[in-house]
Legacy VTK file of the C-alpha trace (Angstrom):
# vtk DataFile Version 3.0
C-alpha trace
ASCII
DATASET POLYDATA
POINTS 416 float
-19.119 -52.972 1.738
-17.476 -53.262 5.146
-13.857 -52.045 5.351
-12.936 -54.434 8.030
-10.413 -56.928 6.818
-11.082 -60.365 8.481
-8.639 -62.554 6.606
-5.840 -63.459 9.144
-2.908 -63.322 6.884
-3.965 -60.106 5.247
-4.655 -58.618 8.607
-1.207 -59.447 9.798
0.407 -58.056 6.637
-1.564 -54.901 6.966
-0.553 -54.525 10.602
3.047 -55.134 9.697
2.859 -52.561 6.973
1.401 -49.944 9.449
4.170 -50.618 11.994
6.727 -50.040 9.201
5.050 -46.725 8.552
5.611 -45.818 12.060
9.396 -46.627 11.691
9.436 -44.459 8.607
8.095 -41.510 10.651
4.359 -41.487 10.033
2.455 -39.854 13.045
1.102 -42.421 15.442
-2.370 -40.694 15.332
-2.604 -41.244 11.636
-1.551 -44.925 11.893
-3.991 -45.528 14.706
-6.865 -44.037 12.701
-5.948 -46.382 9.848
-5.808 -49.393 12.232
-9.238 -48.721 13.571
-10.667 -48.075 10.164
-9.239 -51.004 8.315
-8.771 -53.563 11.066
-11.097 -52.730 13.837
-10.148 -54.677 16.906
-6.724 -56.487 16.580
-6.437 -59.897 18.229
-3.606 -59.791 20.799
-1.853 -62.821 19.275
-1.553 -60.936 15.961
0.525 -58.221 17.649
2.917 -60.818 19.010
3.110 -62.718 15.672
3.786 -59.541 13.670
6.485 -58.313 16.061
8.198 -61.672 15.838
7.974 -61.712 11.961
9.431 -58.188 11.723
12.497 -59.242 13.757
12.930 -62.433 11.667
12.757 -60.217 8.520
15.667 -58.188 9.714
14.126 -55.268 11.571
16.633 -54.735 14.455
15.376 -55.385 17.888
17.036 -52.006 18.954
14.649 -50.246 16.343
11.658 -51.948 17.688
12.667 -50.953 21.176
13.271 -47.341 20.112
9.768 -47.066 18.730
7.983 -49.426 21.157
6.130 -46.619 22.934
5.016 -45.232 19.607
3.642 -48.733 18.760
1.775 -48.684 21.943
0.316 -45.251 21.422
-0.777 -46.176 17.966
-2.522 -49.395 19.053
-4.019 -48.160 22.236
-7.689 -49.170 22.374
-7.337 -51.294 19.205
-6.166 -54.570 20.778
-8.965 -57.182 21.392
-8.527 -59.029 24.766
-12.163 -60.125 25.056
-11.181 -63.782 24.420
-8.052 -63.664 26.610
-7.877 -66.591 29.037
-8.286 -66.036 32.769
-6.209 -67.592 35.633
-7.323 -68.593 39.280
-5.873 -67.086 42.393
-2.388 -68.355 43.099
-1.575 -68.863 39.359
1.370 -66.789 38.376
-0.611 -64.959 35.679
-3.211 -64.071 38.301
-0.408 -62.711 40.535
1.066 -60.654 37.723
-2.400 -59.039 37.133
-3.007 -58.374 40.845
0.497 -56.714 40.976
-0.528 -54.591 38.021
-3.719 -53.528 39.862
-1.574 -52.549 42.888
0.753 -50.579 40.730
-2.107 -48.980 38.965
-3.440 -47.719 42.216
-0.026 -46.126 43.014
0.045 -44.487 39.533
-3.437 -43.045 40.046
-2.402 -41.572 43.393
0.704 -40.088 41.665
-1.503 -38.488 39.044
-3.572 -36.773 41.779
-0.374 -35.628 43.457
1.108 -34.347 40.097
-2.332 -32.408 39.670
-1.957 -30.947 43.229
1.441 -29.578 42.385
0.148 -28.128 39.035
-2.550 -26.200 40.821
-0.115 -24.359 43.051
1.295 -20.936 42.169
4.827 -21.197 40.965
6.298 -19.549 44.103
4.383 -21.706 46.510
6.092 -24.362 48.729
5.844 -27.773 47.150
7.432 -29.648 49.959
4.325 -31.630 51.169
3.066 -32.866 47.827
6.608 -33.744 46.820
7.074 -35.869 49.947
3.852 -37.630 49.041
5.096 -38.254 45.593
8.354 -39.658 46.809
6.334 -42.132 48.958
4.492 -43.378 45.862
7.809 -43.719 43.905
9.183 -45.834 46.820
6.212 -48.147 46.165
6.856 -48.162 42.455
10.418 -49.376 42.994
8.880 -52.681 44.038
8.263 -53.387 40.377
11.681 -54.743 40.094
10.463 -58.058 41.637
7.629 -58.134 39.016
10.157 -57.536 36.283
12.716 -60.150 37.628
9.988 -62.887 37.656
9.151 -62.127 34.063
12.773 -62.065 32.932
14.019 -65.254 34.793
10.897 -67.361 35.001
8.422 -66.385 32.284
10.621 -65.379 29.318
12.666 -68.597 29.274
9.483 -70.680 28.709
8.349 -68.356 25.936
11.769 -68.880 24.318
11.341 -72.647 24.521
8.118 -72.107 22.471
10.136 -70.284 19.882
8.795 -66.799 20.920
12.007 -64.829 21.326
11.366 -61.359 19.860
8.771 -59.915 22.286
10.481 -61.031 25.448
13.796 -59.448 24.160
12.039 -56.162 23.414
10.154 -56.221 26.696
13.349 -56.911 28.643
14.904 -53.821 26.970
11.803 -51.712 28.117
12.341 -53.101 31.674
15.898 -51.691 31.705
14.717 -48.290 30.281
12.047 -48.107 33.068
14.510 -49.161 35.685
16.806 -46.240 34.609
13.887 -43.786 34.671
12.882 -44.876 38.132
16.310 -44.733 39.471
16.720 -41.210 38.015
13.368 -40.229 39.572
14.505 -41.558 43.066
17.819 -39.689 42.840
15.968 -36.368 41.988
13.414 -36.915 44.694
16.175 -37.628 47.287
17.800 -34.261 46.565
14.452 -32.329 46.013
14.122 -30.471 49.382
12.480 -27.132 49.629
11.349 -26.937 46.071
8.995 -24.191 44.935
5.923 -25.305 42.918
7.589 -24.045 39.776
10.656 -26.172 40.314
8.425 -29.073 41.213
6.441 -28.756 38.107
9.583 -28.914 35.926
10.844 -31.937 37.942
7.538 -33.667 37.295
7.448 -32.882 33.642
11.146 -33.759 32.861
11.855 -36.644 35.283
8.946 -38.061 37.229
6.197 -38.281 34.657
8.407 -40.157 32.141
9.154 -42.758 34.877
5.684 -43.314 35.978
4.444 -43.276 32.340
6.970 -46.088 31.599
5.457 -48.168 34.372
1.923 -47.592 33.172
2.822 -48.536 29.531
4.435 -51.686 30.659
1.234 -52.571 32.478
-0.728 -52.091 29.228
1.716 -54.259 27.295
1.291 -57.053 29.858
-2.426 -56.862 30.147
-3.104 -56.557 26.461
-0.430 -58.774 24.906
2.066 -60.625 27.129
-0.208 -62.348 29.740
-2.945 -63.402 27.212
-0.227 -64.781 24.901
1.490 -66.661 27.794
-1.734 -68.147 29.021
-2.330 -69.380 25.359
1.195 -70.696 24.955
2.603 -72.211 28.372
1.432 -75.557 29.618
0.104 -76.148 33.093
3.392 -77.868 34.049
5.297 -74.821 32.922
3.089 -72.487 34.956
3.533 -74.664 37.931
7.349 -74.544 37.569
7.007 -70.740 37.510
4.788 -70.744 40.639
7.231 -72.995 42.548
10.101 -70.587 41.973
8.304 -67.253 42.285
8.768 -66.963 46.162
12.559 -66.710 45.568
12.122 -63.348 43.771
9.351 -62.003 45.876
6.153 -60.141 44.903
5.314 -56.542 44.047
2.844 -54.735 46.361
0.827 -57.897 46.512
0.899 -61.123 48.616
-0.510 -64.189 46.885
-1.994 -65.956 49.815
-3.498 -68.868 47.799
-1.393 -71.710 46.495
-2.171 -72.882 42.950
-1.366 -76.403 41.796
-2.503 -77.972 38.426
-5.204 -80.582 38.774
-3.602 -84.007 39.258
-0.323 -82.688 40.653
0.468 -84.385 43.986
1.341 -82.233 46.951
4.966 -82.321 47.790
5.846 -84.378 50.801
8.112 -82.811 53.491
11.380 -84.580 53.949
11.147 -87.240 56.591
13.139 -87.778 59.757
16.385 -86.010 60.640
16.802 -84.510 57.144
14.000 -82.111 57.949
15.692 -80.568 60.917
17.353 -77.157 60.952
20.728 -77.578 62.733
22.263 -74.850 64.895
25.330 -74.899 67.033
23.308 -75.448 70.190
20.518 -77.714 68.965
18.055 -78.322 66.154
14.379 -77.856 65.156
11.983 -78.930 62.561
10.851 -76.106 60.305
7.455 -76.333 61.891
8.930 -75.981 65.440
11.232 -73.182 64.505
8.430 -71.312 62.775
6.256 -71.707 65.938
8.957 -70.488 68.206
9.828 -67.414 66.111
6.183 -66.494 65.831
5.535 -66.857 69.623
8.377 -64.684 71.010
6.899 -61.434 72.476
8.594 -59.078 69.947
8.699 -58.638 66.196
11.797 -59.629 64.122
12.704 -58.367 60.677
15.904 -59.464 59.030
17.620 -57.417 56.360
20.542 -59.019 54.620
24.018 -57.634 53.839
22.700 -56.179 50.540
19.938 -54.290 52.370
17.209 -56.636 51.114
14.422 -57.695 53.427
14.569 -61.529 53.737
12.393 -62.520 56.788
9.953 -61.306 59.334
8.096 -63.071 62.168
4.408 -63.551 61.839
3.145 -63.101 65.431
-0.515 -62.714 66.122
-0.227 -58.988 67.114
2.557 -57.345 65.037
3.393 -53.836 65.993
4.236 -52.761 62.359
2.335 -54.430 59.589
4.340 -56.619 57.377
3.294 -58.675 54.277
5.274 -61.161 52.195
5.336 -58.532 49.404
8.228 -56.849 51.169
10.377 -59.938 50.878
13.203 -59.374 48.296
12.571 -55.554 48.525
15.280 -53.002 49.333
14.618 -51.999 52.967
14.993 -48.246 52.022
11.761 -48.634 50.000
9.803 -50.104 52.969
10.080 -46.782 54.986
8.580 -43.400 54.571
10.792 -40.954 52.746
11.438 -39.006 55.958
13.038 -42.048 57.587
15.260 -43.222 54.735
18.200 -41.029 55.693
18.342 -42.574 59.202
17.905 -46.079 57.816
20.856 -45.531 55.504
22.929 -44.154 58.334
22.274 -47.049 60.522
23.074 -49.586 57.737
26.187 -47.683 56.685
27.440 -47.584 60.399
26.790 -51.271 60.812
28.366 -52.279 57.533
31.534 -50.262 58.185
31.854 -51.591 61.770
31.445 -48.045 63.409
28.484 -49.327 65.436
26.646 -52.557 66.224
23.497 -51.362 67.856
20.888 -48.619 67.696
17.758 -48.069 69.778
14.634 -45.887 69.564
11.384 -45.668 71.572
8.243 -44.012 70.533
4.648 -43.374 71.687
2.171 -44.830 69.196
-1.591 -44.951 69.713
-1.133 -44.866 73.495
1.463 -47.677 73.408
5.184 -47.481 74.327
7.140 -49.027 71.482
10.884 -49.968 71.805
12.675 -50.529 68.571
16.301 -51.897 68.462
18.669 -52.578 65.526
21.438 -55.115 65.762
24.350 -55.616 63.321
24.803 -59.363 62.611
28.315 -60.589 61.985
29.998 -63.919 61.460
32.649 -65.160 63.971
35.192 -63.755 61.499
33.594 -60.298 61.632
31.894 -60.484 58.250
28.783 -58.191 58.080
25.718 -60.452 57.499
22.965 -57.920 57.836
20.625 -56.162 60.302
18.037 -57.485 62.758
15.136 -55.180 63.695
13.562 -56.051 67.028
10.281 -54.175 67.941
8.591 -54.668 71.237
5.508 -53.215 72.921
6.728 -52.426 76.472
3.527 -50.639 77.658
2.437 -53.508 80.006
5.951 -54.097 81.344
6.642 -50.542 82.141
3.578 -50.569 84.411
4.775 -53.599 86.499
5.612 -52.947 90.119
6.627 -55.221 93.019
6.909 -58.982 92.381
4.767 -61.876 90.959
5.994 -65.242 92.400
2.707 -67.162 92.040
1.413 -68.651 88.856
-1.061 -66.239 87.228
-2.468 -66.770 83.697
-3.197 -63.187 82.587
-5.461 -61.412 85.097
-6.782 -64.596 86.705
-4.835 -66.164 89.634
-4.064 -69.784 89.374
-5.801 -72.245 91.665
-5.047 -75.746 92.814
-7.000 -78.362 90.971
LINES 1 417
416 0 1 2 3 4 5 6 7 8 9 10 11 12 13 14 15 16 17 18 19 20 21 22 23 24 25 26 27 28 29 30 31 32 33 34 35 36 37 38 39 40 41 42 43 44 45 46 47 48 49 50 51 52 53 54 55 56 57 58 59 60 61 62 63 64 65 66 67 68 69 70 71 72 73 74 75 76 77 78 79 80 81 82 83 84 85 86 87 88 89 90 91 92 93 94 95 96 97 98 99 100 101 102 103 104 105 106 107 108 109 110 111 112 113 114 115 116 117 118 119 120 121 122 123 124 125 126 127 128 129 130 131 132 133 134 135 136 137 138 139 140 141 142 143 144 145 146 147 148 149 150 151 152 153 154 155 156 157 158 159 160 161 162 163 164 165 166 167 168 169 170 171 172 173 174 175 176 177 178 179 180 181 182 183 184 185 186 187 188 189 190 191 192 193 194 195 196 197 198 199 200 201 202 203 204 205 206 207 208 209 210 211 212 213 214 215 216 217 218 219 220 221 222 223 224 225 226 227 228 229 230 231 232 233 234 235 236 237 238 239 240 241 242 243 244 245 246 247 248 249 250 251 252 253 254 255 256 257 258 259 260 261 262 263 264 265 266 267 268 269 270 271 272 273 274 275 276 277 278 279 280 281 282 283 284 285 286 287 288 289 290 291 292 293 294 295 296 297 298 299 300 301 302 303 304 305 306 307 308 309 310 311 312 313 314 315 316 317 318 319 320 321 322 323 324 325 326 327 328 329 330 331 332 333 334 335 336 337 338 339 340 341 342 343 344 345 346 347 348 349 350 351 352 353 354 355 356 357 358 359 360 361 362 363 364 365 366 367 368 369 370 371 372 373 374 375 376 377 378 379 380 381 382 383 384 385 386 387 388 389 390 391 392 393 394 395 396 397 398 399 400 401 402 403 404 405 406 407 408 409 410 411 412 413 414 415
């Protein structure tokens, strides 16, 4: 006789009993073995339903949060997502999954870097691999935008459907992960000239817990949250999420396709004068202003007063690559670790009013690149942010004499 229990109610009751065993101190490995033996593969919606029932029966959210990682360990490999719905490109669920793929790549690279440190003798210099690790953690900090979209766009719709427990628990895990990532970045910022032995301790005590927290949240989303949301939310609700997502930005991924539920009309742009961006010396339509900014012969990037990247031009030949994934991201996390100290100094000097301008020039791939930073202030002197202006001056540096005749590029103009 098969030991697999198929009855839905009995299956949920048994799963609930096993979760309570975890809370009573039973080893996750033992509970996991029981799960696989008695239940086989657990439908993802059962996990959500049981967690919700436990909270309704009086199990404190704080207790579930405390043992959430143990739940994950006990159920790893036992959750059946074979029937989970899919989503097309541009759909918010597809974007969440693509962000998880990008985060997963960073985590795999981190694991390799951890292994590189582990292979060093304890008295060896770990400076190079720790710099690499810091770069990957810079990228992981982008997960904040992913979490914010879940918290402020996804969770409210789940709550409207009566699903309140899992979002509450997951938000708590977000906060734990944020604290771990913040601690990791603080340690990495101060971790100069470490020996391999010191680096190994840092990885074990601070860095691995942070990267593991990110990885476990990915598992929770892929196995439980996103399938549940695709089952629960309507197309109109997903569309509402999609329309508001740009405001929060995206994590290591730029969703280039726009998703719109079938039958939803395209939004019409405002007509006439209402569509114009008005400035003190004139006005533009949004289309005109976009074309102007993307046609100027230099790259602009705007960072607001809170050090958050808000805008960049999209010229045909950008000097430094930019994607919309950086929008909403702290500028410190958009630079290599070796540059962050200088970035912070410039921003601090601009914010305090000590300076208003900084300039650099570099040779890059045979090109002469000029980079300037300007403090932006209101007429009253309020600090508004920083504008980065990057320009390839290679051709201009080579100019001599004068050119007074019309010449399109290398060909002289001729009369018609």
